[in-house]
Phi, psi and omega in degrees: 000137182282140175261010182294134178284130178301151184302315181297328178292324179296318177297314179304314181299320179294318176298317180300316180294342181254016177097007175099007178211168179189146167287160178297324178298320179296322177292319176304319184283330191244348173279130180281103183258013191294333180251013178285131184281057179209150175278349184232062183299329180290322174297324175298319179294320177302318181292316185299315183295345178271002176283108185293349178290330187241334189227166173217155184263126177272309180212166175306124179084001184233119182235158185213166179283129185296326182285356177242020186305303182301317182299315183290315179295328177292319183293330178270353177060044183232033176286167181305145180091354181242059188296323181292319175300319179297321180294319179295319180297314182300315185296312182286331176297314184284331170303314184296318177301316180297318180297314182296318177299315177302313179301314182292335178274358175093011176268158167275142191239140181228140169233152181300156182302320182291349181255356187296330181267001175283145192269130162264097188059259184248006182232142177296145178304325179300333180279331181265340173282153192266341186254130174282321176232159183286148175292140178276077191274353182197198176299160184304316187296322176285323177294316181299322176295317182291330178304338182270355180284145187297317176213137175232138171255129176255138178276186184291345177267011180063029175251149183288120180275315184215140174246138179229134174239127179264118184244095179278308181221350181281170186287118180299333181300321182300321178293317179300321178297315177303317182292323178298320181295334185254014190297340181287353178268139181280077184230165172264138182241132187219136173257125180253124182199175175298146182300332181299343180264005184296317181298320176299316179299313181297325179291315184284329178287343180283355179293143189304330181294345179262004188303326182287343189232349188300330181287350181254000181249124181250160174251134176235125180280160178300321180297317181293319179301312181297327182289319180293325177297315178293320179296324181294317173302315180300318179298321179297316186288324184267354184065020177282165176299148178292145175289149176275151175295144181267142177278000000 
């Protein structure tokens, strides 16, 4: 009789050790697939977590154990009827994914002061971002404006490489105005939101005042962000090149 632990049980064990939940990237990094009889173990993990007998989806890229559903949702304070808490969870969760990707890609990462105590799963954003204060990369008025951006990646020259605004329910136009104010920096600008808001993004960026910068601002859906997060973990484990952000 074989003593080999079933694949789904290995995934369950890793989730149990992480509090009953895990991002797909965390599973890619921590499930031991060395003896799995497949050339595509990451696809197998992706398939396994979609088995509704054992797992449920909290957010894009975030899965949890079905038998701990009430306990986990209660711990995140996102049960039905708590829309404001759920919105806060959404915003800090996607900020956290962006910070982790930036860290893994070798950037210094910044989140605004008012967000540092907000939780990415079980850790404050201030603990996973690498910068306590923003780099003084330009004149005061530009740095002051940048301090309000949800996530910034800084390169080795302490210049902003990428700006990210997470727009769950707030007005995308406000993010576009911030990016327009910062357009003189050779940076990538990205709006992260639910795919359902892409048409809204396209409509607002088509306004004439954004003509000079619209080709440098991309839209990223939550699903794309979670996939890039998982792929970045996969790249670490396989030593493959990091994936590029998608436009």
